[in-house]
C-alpha distance (Angstrom), angle and dihedral (degrees) to the residues before:
residue distance angle dihedral
X1 . . .
X2 3.77 . .
X3 3.87 92.0 .
X4 3.79 89.3 49.9
X5 3.84 90.7 53.9
X6 3.79 90.9 48.4
X7 3.74 90.8 50.2
X8 3.83 91.7 51.1
X9 3.82 89.0 49.2
X10 3.81 94.3 50.5
X11 3.81 96.6 47.3
X12 3.79 92.4 42.2
X13 3.81 90.8 51.3
X14 3.66 90.7 50.0
X15 3.82 91.3 51.6
X16 3.76 93.6 48.2
X17 3.86 92.8 47.4
X18 3.95 87.6 54.9
X19 3.96 93.6 52.5
X20 3.84 92.3 91.4
X21 3.71 88.9 56.5
X22 3.77 88.4 57.5
X23 3.69 97.0 37.1
X24 3.93 96.9 134.1
X25 3.78 94.0 55.9
X26 3.86 93.1 40.4
X27 3.90 89.3 50.2
X28 3.76 89.9 53.9
X29 3.82 92.0 55.5
X30 3.83 93.3 41.9
X31 3.82 94.2 51.1
X32 3.84 91.6 44.0
X33 3.86 90.7 55.6
X34 3.76 89.1 41.0
X35 3.82 90.4 55.7
X36 3.75 94.9 47.7
X37 3.78 90.2 47.7
X38 3.72 92.5 47.2
X39 3.92 90.6 55.3
X40 3.78 92.9 43.9
X41 3.91 94.5 51.4
X42 3.82 90.5 41.5
X43 3.84 92.9 57.6
X44 3.74 92.7 40.2
X45 3.79 91.2 51.2
X46 3.76 87.4 59.0
X47 3.74 90.4 59.5
X48 3.74 89.6 44.8
X49 3.80 92.5 51.2
X50 3.77 91.6 46.1
X51 3.86 90.0 50.7
X52 3.77 91.0 47.1
X53 3.77 92.6 49.5
X54 3.92 91.1 52.3
X55 3.66 105.1 32.4
X56 3.77 94.8 36.7
X57 3.78 87.9 56.8
X58 3.82 93.1 57.9
X59 3.72 126.5 94.8
X60 3.68 131.1 -166.3
X61 3.85 95.8 -141.5
X62 3.84 92.3 52.3
X63 3.90 118.4 82.7
X64 3.77 126.2 -156.8
X65 3.76 115.1 -151.5
X66 3.88 118.4 -163.4
X67 3.76 136.1 160.8
X68 3.86 112.1 -73.8
X69 3.89 113.2 -89.5
X70 3.91 92.8 19.9
X71 3.84 112.9 135.3
X72 3.87 94.1 -171.8
X73 3.79 139.9 11.1
X74 3.96 95.4 -98.1
X75 3.87 91.8 59.9
X76 3.78 98.1 52.8
X77 3.75 139.2 66.9
X78 3.90 145.7 157.3
X79 3.64 139.7 167.9
X80 3.87 137.1 -107.9
X81 3.74 93.5 -82.6
X82 3.83 88.1 70.1
X83 3.76 91.5 47.3
X84 3.75 90.5 53.0
X85 4.01 90.7 51.9
X86 3.84 92.0 49.0
X87 3.85 90.6 47.7
X88 3.94 88.0 58.4
X89 3.77 94.2 44.3
X90 3.88 120.5 114.5
X91 3.88 121.5 -108.7
X92 3.82 99.9 41.1
X93 3.77 116.8 121.2
X94 3.78 117.8 -115.0
X95 3.81 129.3 -139.6
X96 3.79 118.2 -172.0
X97 3.74 87.5 -15.5
X98 3.75 94.6 -55.2
X99 3.84 126.0 107.2
X100 3.81 115.2 -106.0
X101 3.79 96.9 -122.8
X102 3.77 139.6 126.2
X103 3.83 122.4 -148.9
X104 3.88 104.4 -154.3
X105 3.72 141.5 -167.6
X106 3.92 123.2 -156.5
X107 3.77 122.5 -153.5
X108 3.78 135.1 157.8
X109 3.76 127.7 -122.9
X110 3.79 135.5 179.6
X111 3.77 116.0 -88.9
X112 3.88 126.7 179.2
X113 3.84 111.0 -137.1
X114 3.70 117.6 -143.2
X115 3.88 113.3 -96.1
X116 3.83 92.4 14.3
X117 3.73 132.3 97.2
X118 3.81 97.9 -156.6
X119 3.83 123.9 83.0
X120 3.73 119.6 -124.3
X121 3.79 133.6 -165.3
X122 3.78 112.7 -81.1
X123 3.91 118.3 -170.1
X124 3.74 116.3 -124.2
X125 3.81 110.2 -171.6
X126 3.77 121.5 -162.5
X127 3.76 106.2 -142.4
X128 3.84 140.2 172.2
X129 3.70 127.7 -119.0
X130 3.74 90.9 -95.4
X131 3.78 93.2 59.1
X132 3.79 93.8 104.2
X133 3.74 91.5 54.6
X134 3.88 92.9 60.9
X135 3.79 94.5 49.3
X136 3.73 114.5 87.9
X137 3.78 101.2 -138.1
X138 3.88 106.4 14.4
X139 3.78 113.1 153.8
X140 3.80 125.9 168.8
X141 3.72 104.3 -138.4
X142 3.79 102.7 173.2
X143 3.80 132.1 26.9
X144 3.78 122.7 -14.0
X145 3.85 143.2 -67.5
X146 3.76 117.5 -77.8
X147 3.78 117.6 -100.9
X148 3.77 120.7 -116.6
X149 3.82 118.1 -99.7
X150 3.71 91.7 17.0
X151 3.87 137.4 113.5
X152 3.79 90.1 -115.3
X153 3.87 126.6 125.3
X154 3.77 136.7 -175.4
X155 3.82 119.3 -147.6
X156 3.72 135.9 -145.0
X157 3.80 119.2 -113.5
X158 3.79 91.5 -118.2
X159 3.81 89.7 54.5
X160 3.83 92.6 55.0
X161 3.87 89.7 49.8
X162 3.79 95.9 47.7
X163 3.76 104.3 34.1
X164 3.84 136.0 59.7
X165 3.81 124.7 -122.4
X166 3.80 98.8 13.7
X167 3.71 103.1 108.8
X168 3.83 121.7 122.5
X169 3.75 109.3 -73.1
X170 3.82 96.6 25.5
X171 3.86 121.7 121.0
X172 3.82 119.7 -141.8
X173 3.85 130.8 -175.9
X174 3.81 119.0 -128.0
X175 3.78 128.0 158.7
X176 3.79 93.7 0.4
X177 3.75 88.7 -57.5
X178 3.84 134.1 108.2
X179 3.82 110.8 -128.6
X180 3.93 122.9 -166.2
X181 3.80 118.6 -144.0
X182 3.84 103.4 -137.9
X183 3.90 102.1 165.7
X184 3.81 147.3 17.0
X185 3.76 125.6 -145.2
X186 3.73 142.1 -175.0
X187 3.79 134.1 -147.0
X188 3.88 104.7 -173.7
X189 3.82 90.3 -82.1
X190 3.81 90.1 -55.2
X191 3.77 122.4 151.2
X192 3.82 91.4 -93.3
X193 3.78 88.3 75.9
X194 3.82 88.5 66.7
X195 3.87 91.8 61.7
X196 3.80 141.5 72.1
X197 3.77 116.3 -138.6
X198 3.84 128.9 -151.2
X199 3.69 136.2 160.5
X200 3.70 115.3 -63.4
X201 3.82 98.7 -134.5
X202 3.74 90.6 52.2
X203 3.75 95.2 48.9
X204 3.82 89.6 48.1
X205 3.92 92.4 52.1
X206 3.87 91.5 42.0
X207 3.91 94.9 53.5
X208 3.91 92.8 32.9
X209 3.85 91.3 -116.5
X210 3.75 92.9 147.1
X211 3.85 109.5 -150.8
X212 3.85 94.2 -32.4
X213 3.76 128.3 136.7
X214 3.83 133.6 -171.4
X215 3.70 103.4 -159.1
X216 3.79 144.5 2.0
X217 3.72 123.2 -144.6
X218 3.76 111.6 -157.7
X219 3.89 128.0 -175.1
X220 3.80 110.9 -132.8
X221 3.75 128.9 -139.5
X222 3.73 83.8 -120.9
X223 3.88 140.4 -30.4
X224 3.80 91.8 -85.1
X225 3.79 91.4 56.3
X226 3.92 89.1 73.5
X227 3.78 90.1 82.5
X228 3.90 90.9 50.5
X229 3.82 92.6 50.5
X230 3.81 92.7 42.9
X231 3.91 93.9 48.2
X232 3.88 87.8 48.5
X233 3.85 98.6 50.0
X234 3.82 99.7 36.9
X235 3.88 90.7 53.3
X236 3.71 92.8 45.1
X237 3.87 108.9 101.4
X238 3.82 91.1 -157.8
X239 3.86 93.2 71.9
X240 3.72 138.0 36.1
X241 3.76 106.6 -152.0
X242 3.88 145.1 142.3
X243 3.76 119.0 -133.1
X244 3.77 124.6 -162.9
X245 3.75 138.8 147.4
X246 3.79 117.6 -87.3
X247 3.80 88.7 -121.5
X248 3.89 90.5 53.8
X249 3.77 89.5 47.6
X250 3.84 95.1 54.0
X251 3.79 93.7 42.9
X252 3.88 88.4 60.6
X253 3.79 90.4 44.0
X254 3.70 96.5 56.8
X255 3.83 97.8 44.5
X256 3.91 95.6 85.6
X257 3.83 96.6 48.6
X258 3.80 94.4 40.5
X259 3.73 91.1 52.3
X260 3.83 93.7 47.0
X261 3.84 94.9 48.9
X262 3.78 92.1 44.1
X263 3.84 91.0 49.1
X264 3.77 91.9 50.0
X265 3.75 92.7 44.3
X266 3.83 96.2 51.9
X267 3.86 90.5 43.8
X268 3.76 93.6 52.6
X269 3.84 91.9 42.4
X270 3.75 90.2 53.6
X271 3.95 91.2 49.3
X272 3.76 91.7 49.5
X273 3.84 91.1 39.7
X274 3.79 90.1 62.4
X275 3.79 90.5 58.5
X276 3.79 91.0 44.2
X277 3.86 89.0 51.1
X278 3.77 92.2 55.7
X279 3.85 90.2 52.2
X280 3.87 89.9 51.0
X281 3.72 90.6 45.2
X282 3.76 93.7 54.3
X283 3.92 88.5 46.3
X284 3.69 92.7 55.6
X285 3.87 97.4 41.2
X286 3.85 83.8 53.6
X287 3.75 89.9 49.8
X288 3.74 92.7 52.7
X289 3.70 93.0 44.9
X290 3.87 91.7 53.9
X291 3.84 90.8 51.8
X292 3.90 100.1 49.1
X293 3.72 93.0 118.0
X294 3.84 95.0 45.4
X295 3.89 92.1 48.1
X296 3.82 89.4 47.7
X297 3.74 94.1 49.0
X298 3.73 91.3 48.2
X299 3.76 91.9 50.2
X300 3.82 90.6 49.0
X301 3.89 86.9 53.9
X302 3.82 91.7 57.4
X303 3.78 100.5 -91.0
X304 3.97 108.4 148.8
X305 3.79 125.9 -133.4
X306 3.86 94.3 -109.0
X307 3.69 95.2 65.0
X308 3.96 89.1 50.8
X309 3.73 91.3 51.3
X310 3.86 94.1 48.7
X311 3.72 90.4 47.9
X312 3.79 92.5 56.1
X313 3.71 92.5 45.2
X314 3.87 93.4 47.3
X315 3.90 88.0 53.0
X316 3.81 88.8 49.6
X317 3.75 94.2 49.7
X318 3.87 93.3 47.8
X319 3.80 89.0 52.0
X320 3.94 87.0 50.7
X321 3.64 95.3 46.9
X322 3.83 92.8 50.2
X323 3.84 91.0 47.5
X324 3.71 90.4 48.1
X325 3.83 92.9 46.2
X326 3.95 90.2 50.1
X327 3.94 91.0 49.7
X328 3.81 90.6 50.3
X329 3.86 92.8 46.3
X330 3.81 92.0 50.4
X331 3.84 91.6 46.2
X332 3.89 89.0 51.0
X333 3.70 95.9 45.5
X334 3.79 99.6 45.7
X335 3.81 106.2 24.1
X336 3.75 109.9 30.3
X337 3.86 108.8 104.6
X338 3.69 95.5 6.8
X339 3.85 111.7 139.5
X340 3.78 121.3 -126.1
X341 3.71 138.0 147.3
X342 3.76 139.9 -126.2
X343 3.71 142.1 179.6
X344 3.75 115.2 -85.3
X345 3.92 101.3 -149.6
X346 3.68 92.7 -164.9
X347 3.89 91.8 63.7
X348 3.81 99.3 19.1
X349 3.79 90.5 -127.8
X350 3.80 138.0 110.0
X351 3.63 117.9 -92.2
X352 3.72 126.8 -164.1
X353 3.91 121.6 -140.2
X354 3.75 140.2 158.0
X355 3.77 121.6 -114.4
X356 3.75 107.2 -107.6
X357 3.88 118.7 -152.9
X358 3.80 105.8 -176.3
X359 3.80 126.5 -175.0
X360 3.76 86.6 -110.1
X361 3.80 89.9 59.9
X362 3.74 92.2 49.8
X363 3.72 91.8 51.3
X364 3.86 87.7 51.5
X365 3.78 88.8 56.2
X366 3.81 93.8 48.8
X367 3.89 90.5 47.3
X368 3.84 89.9 49.4
X369 3.80 90.9 52.1
X370 3.84 89.9 48.8
X371 3.78 90.0 52.0
X372 3.86 95.4 46.4
X373 3.88 92.1 49.6
X374 3.74 94.6 42.6
X375 3.80 89.3 56.6
X376 3.73 91.9 45.3
X377 3.83 91.2 50.7
X378 3.75 98.5 52.7
X379 3.94 97.4 79.0
X380 3.94 94.7 43.4
X381 3.89 89.6 45.7
X382 3.88 92.5 52.2
X383 3.72 91.1 45.3
X384 3.76 91.9 51.9
X385 3.84 92.0 48.9
X386 3.77 93.5 47.6
X387 3.79 95.2 47.9
X388 3.79 109.6 124.0
X389 3.95 110.5 -113.0
X390 3.66 94.3 -137.9
X391 3.92 92.7 53.4
X392 3.67 89.6 50.4
X393 3.83 96.2 48.8
X394 3.86 91.1 52.3
X395 3.80 85.9 66.6
X396 3.88 88.9 69.5
């Protein structure tokens, strides 16, 4: 066993020392794997950024109350009677004797994205003055909060970065009404940064929604109070609502999009991986062909076929690891933290997010490079091991 390992080390060392002599073909294989890895990580980082924007927005001590059976805010609705019942329910935190909750209305308006001619759906959320208190990381970074009863709005940081004409001080026309942007806020890259907020009453009047709401966000006394609130409301015959934590709600919301992006990313990576596999295969075949004499000499000196196979596979996997690492580093350097937007199919609106290249995704890229090059190295390795010694020695 010890001699086998020694043989593998000797042959592998010889192969690796010869890589600089074949730098051009090796570079082709490395760049091919790196390109595939870059695309794979880029697409997966979109799913990761989307997941962070949604799941990261959620909190265990904030409840979302929607009409029973609603899967998203656009499909639900109820009147002020339900709001009154919720306000009296147990488990909701109080401030100055009032429940910390925000009845909200969600509508879609036209927004012009930077660098694009077509308009897209931009979420405009009617909220109460307590809305910042039921968001985990809300922070007003420019301007001020809108005044109740006015056509003033505040915009999320992601909206300002992705859309034209929504900076503080600008006036925009939605629903036959002019709206003045008076503030900009952040939410640690959460989904709220993809929204515009205005006063609920004004949004209701502008879009002729009467006194209807689509959701209520309520700050709980603690995470355990969710069960108390849920039991109270689901057993109350005056209302028909579903109650879940904000975190649970957003986990459900991101599943469809994350699955779609991940599926597309993996499919595209497999298709591109096939092309990269052939590049690596050609590189390794050339490597074996250039070492016919060395391999034959080693076999004549007593080296077995196994060490030869292992040496070719090790060389292949080193090329794959280097290519995967290069792809991962490029993705991290040029994509990580970059803001973009995509369609949130649950709400049919554009949602801003930041590409998120995690260490786990970089590890996935390296592993993918290893797998591709391992597969590419099998045939050349077997050919090298089966090469007749006499044929190889004739090359001397």
